[in-house]
N, C-alpha and C positions, 0 to 999 in steps of 0.2 A: 743716160750714160754721159760721163764726162770724157772728152777726147782731147788729146794734145797732138798738135801737128808736128810733122818732121821739119828739119831745118830747111828754111827757105820755101816752105810749102804751105798751102791752105787748101782745104776741101778734099784732100787725098783719101779721107776715110771711105769714100765711095768705092775705092778699090778693095776694101777689106770686109765686104758684106758677109762673106762666109765665116770670117773669124770673129766678128764683133757680136756682142750680145747686148741688145737694146733693153736696158732697164735702169731704174734709178740707183742701183747699187753697184754699177760697174764703172771702172775707170780704164781707159785704154790710151795708148800712144804709139806712134810710129817713129822709129829711129831716135832722133833727138827728142821727140815727143815721148818716147818710152822712158827716157831718163826723167823727164818732167812728170810723167804719170806716176812713176815709181816714187819720186820724192813727194808728190802730192799725197799719194796713198799713205806713205810712211808717216807723214806729218799731220794727217787728217784726224780729226776727232769724230767725223761723221761715219756712219755705217758704210762700209765698202765690203762687198762679198767677193768680187772678182776683179783682178787686175790683169789686163791683156796687154802684153808687150809684143809689138809687131816689129820684127827686125831691130831689136834694141841696138843702138849705137854702142859698140864695145871696142874700145881702142886701148885698154889698159895693158894689152899684150904687145903693143907697138913700142918701139924705141922713141925716146924724146925727140930724136932727130927727125922722125917721121912727122910728128906733130909740128915741129918748127918749119919743116919743108911745106907742109900743107898750108900753114898760115902765111908763109912767105909768098907762095903761089897765089893765094887768094888776094893778098894785098897788092901784088904786082899787076894782076889782071883779073879783076873780079868777074867780068863777063865770061872770059874763057874758062875760068875755074868753075863757074856756075853751069856753063854748057856741058863740060865734061862730067861734072857732078850729076847732072840730070841723066846723062847717058848711062852712067854707072848705076844709078838708082833703078832705072827701068830695065837694064840688061837682065835676061836675054830677050825680053819682049820688045816690041816697037811702040809701046805706049807713049803718048805725047803728054808730058807733064807741064808744058809751057803755060797752059791755062791755069795751072795750080801754083805757079811761081808766085812767091810773096816776098815782101821786103825782108832782107836778112842783113845781119851785122857781123862784123869781124869778131866782136866779143861773144856772140852766140856760137860761132864756129869754134872759137877757142874753148869755150865752156863744153861744147859737145865733144871735142877731141880729148880734153883732159879729165873728163868725168871718170870716176872710179866706182864701179859697182861694188858694194860692200856686202859680203856674204852674211855677216851678222845681222845687218838690217833686213836682208831678205828673209832670213830665218825668223827674225822677230815679227815681221809682217805676217808670215805664214802662221806663226804661233798665235797671233791675234785673230786668226780665223779667215784670213784673206786667201782665196785660191788664186794662185798666180799661174798663168799660161803664157808660154813664150812660143811665138811662131817665127821661123827662120827659113830663108831660102838657102839650099845647099850650094847654089851657084852665085852667091852674093859677091858683088864686086866692090862693095863699100867696106864691109868688115870681113875678118877672117872667120868664116862660118864654123870651121872646125874648132878653133879656140873658143869662140863664143858658145858653141854647143857644149864643149867640155865644161865650161864654167857653169852655165845655167842648168844643165842636166843633172848635176850633182845636188841641186837644190829644189828643183820644181819640174813640172811637166813641160817638156819641150817638143814641139812638132817641127821636125826638119823636113821641109818640102823639097823633094828632088826636082831637078830641072827648073827651079825657081830662083829668082834673084832677090834683091833687097826689097822690091815692091811686091814680092810674093806672086808675081805674074808669070 
């Protein structure tokens, strides 16, 4: 399996053992990594049977001012932004992600926040025979789970997990 990490994270795939399928023809990603996994699968010429999107970062329903504000806060105080980000990722659990913290850049956050999921590309990938599964927490504090669910459920299988947050804990 090819796995793409979430923004500012490494090794967090250990939290998704129930959702991941270990084989040579699966691609998966968490949050920002879900965006990367999707683009990898879409652009790949290799055989891919399953694409697993774990809490895909979905911000296209937010106003541009939201994105500008997030980027401004990050630039003003990266440490505080990262601390709050990790709290929001783990909510409602008390999971400690500090051991999973990795180097992160302003440009990656900007890319994450401005990414637009393209329905036509999703349909095309499905038509190529790729099974897409989306796992989301209903109590996500990173993305608007309702808007994200509305978008993805029109296109593919979505598992909306009650009482779970972005980390699906």
